[in-house]
C-alpha positions as CSV (number, residue, x, y, z in Angstrom):
1,M,-0.1,0.0,0.2
2,T,1.1,3.4,-0.8
3,D,1.2,6.6,1.2
4,E,-1.1,8.1,-0.8
5,E,-3.4,5.2,-0.7
6,D,-2.8,5.0,3.4
7,K,-4.4,8.6,3.5
8,T,-7.8,7.6,2.1
9,Y,-8.3,5.5,4.7
10,E,-7.3,7.4,7.7
11,N,-10.8,9.0,8.7
12,E,-12.6,5.5,8.5
13,S,-13.3,3.7,11.8
14,P,-13.8,0.2,12.1
15,S,-17.2,0.6,14.1
16,P,-19.8,3.4,14.1
17,T,-19.0,6.3,16.7
18,P,-21.5,5.7,19.7
19,M,-24.8,7.1,20.2
20,V,-26.0,8.7,23.3
21,Q,-29.2,7.3,24.6
22,I,-32.0,9.2,26.5
23,S,-35.1,8.7,28.0
24,L,-38.3,9.7,26.2
25,K,-39.2,12.0,29.2
26,E,-35.7,13.8,28.6
27,Y,-36.3,13.8,24.9
28,D,-39.7,15.2,25.4
29,K,-38.3,18.2,27.7
30,L,-35.7,18.9,25.2
31,K,-38.2,19.2,22.4
32,E,-40.5,21.5,24.8
33,H,-37.2,23.8,25.3
34,Q,-37.0,24.3,21.5
35,K,-39.9,26.2,21.1
36,F,-38.6,28.9,23.4
37,I,-35.7,32.0,22.4
38,T,-32.9,31.4,25.3
39,D,-29.9,33.4,23.5
40,K,-29.2,36.4,25.5
41,Y,-27.9,38.3,22.1
42,L,-31.4,37.5,20.4
43,I,-33.1,38.2,23.6
44,G,-31.6,41.6,23.8
45,C,-32.3,42.1,20.1
46,I,-36.2,41.6,20.8
47,D,-36.2,44.0,23.7
48,N,-34.9,46.8,21.7
49,L,-37.3,46.2,18.7
50,E,-40.0,46.1,21.4
51,R,-38.8,49.7,22.9
52,L,-38.6,51.0,19.4
53,V,-42.1,49.7,18.4
54,R,-43.6,51.5,21.8
55,V,-42.0,54.9,20.9
56,L,-43.5,54.4,17.0
57,R,-46.7,53.7,18.3
58,K,-46.9,57.1,20.1
59,H,-46.8,58.6,16.7
60,I,-49.5,56.8,14.8
61,V,-52.5,58.8,13.8
62,R,-55.3,56.4,13.3
63,S,-58.2,58.3,11.1
64,V,-59.9,58.2,8.1
65,I,-59.1,60.9,5.6
66,D,-62.0,61.5,3.2
67,E,-60.8,62.5,0.0
């Protein structure tokens, strides 16, 4: 076997990588957690958007203009 041939096999493993096993209860809890935003940076962006919308709402005039 040449050196080049040997390199083609270097990332192959004899057995598949081990898998993590969790209970269905833990899996359901993880799935439920996906529905929420937990990233602090993203939460900060959403808070800033909320403040901006609050300020913009003060300048909205809802009236029907007759032409």
